[in-house]
N, C-alpha and C positions, 0 to 999 in steps of 0.2 A: 578470567575475568572475562563476564559476558559484554559483548558489543553486538550491538545492531546499527550498520550501516546501509543509508538508501543511498540512492545514485539515478542517473537520468532523467531528473527534472530539467526544466529549460523554458523557453521561450516557442510558441506553437499558434499558428494560427486558429480560428475556429475550424472547427471539420476537420483538424488536424488529430494523429496519435502521437503517445510517448508510451514507454514502458517504465516504468519505474521497478527497481531492484531493492532487495534487504539483503544484503549478505551476513549472517549471522555465525559470529565466533564464542569461543568458550562454553558453548552449548550444543550438546547431541542433539540433532536435527531430527528430534525423533516423531514420529507421527503422531503419538499423543501429545505435540502439544500444539493447542488451537494459535492459530496467529491470527494478526488484523491488520487492517489497513485504516489511518485516521486524516483527518485532511481539517486544517484549521486555516481558514477563510480570514481575509485581514480584517480585523478590528472585532470577530468573532470567535466563540469556544470553539475546541476541539470536538470534532465530530465523526463518526464510527463511517466509513466507508462501506466494507465490508468483512468478512474473514474466512478461513478456512479451517475447517473443525477435524476432532481427530477419526470422524467416524467416516474412516473413508475418505477423506479428505473433501468432505462436504462443502461447498462454498456458499453463501448467501452473501448479497447485496443490499444497502437498501435502495431504497425506490428511486432516488435520483441518479443513482447509478447502473440500475439497472438495464442488459442491453446494449451497454455502450463499454462497461469496463468488465474485465475477465481477472480474478484472483488465482494464482497456481504456484507451486512451489516444487524446486528440484532437491531431493536429498541427497544428490553427487555433490554439488555444489552448497549445500545449507543455504538456500536461496529463497527467498520468497519472490513471489511480481504481482505486478498490480499493470495489466494493458490497457490501457485507457484510447477509447475510439471516439471519432465525433465528438472532439473534447469542446466545451463551451466556456465563454469566459466564467461564468458563476462556478465553471470547475477551479476556480484560479486557488490558490492557496499552495500553503505548506502540509507536504502527505509526510506522515510518519508510520512507522511501522513497530508492532506492540505485540509482544507476547504476553500475553494475560495473567498467567497460572504464575509468573514471577514479576510483574509489571514491570519488564522492560521494556525499554523505550529507545528508537535512536534518535538522530538530532533533527532528522526528517529533509527533506529535499524541497525545493520551490518550484511550482510550476503555476506559468504565467500563459494566460491562454487571453491574445488580443490580436487584433488586426493593425 
């Protein structure tokens, strides 16, 4: 059974940083699997934050997060990461990891940016 488990969320002040993790089990963490991060803000639809592709681990981020967030993955630990810097209140929401090839989703981790 494939499981994606996110962690690392919490309450942080504006300008702060967090690192989210997504541990994948039940699926061989191969380079050919694209992986993505999504965010669902309160009362809004889930939206794409960015992803890491199979092509040399190329990463992409949507404009709202470029320059502040970084996506990476570690094959040894089957973990996807989202490094979040200079956080803003509008970054608040539940963050999910996703394997689009199989439409696997985690349950999400809450990030709240507030003073």
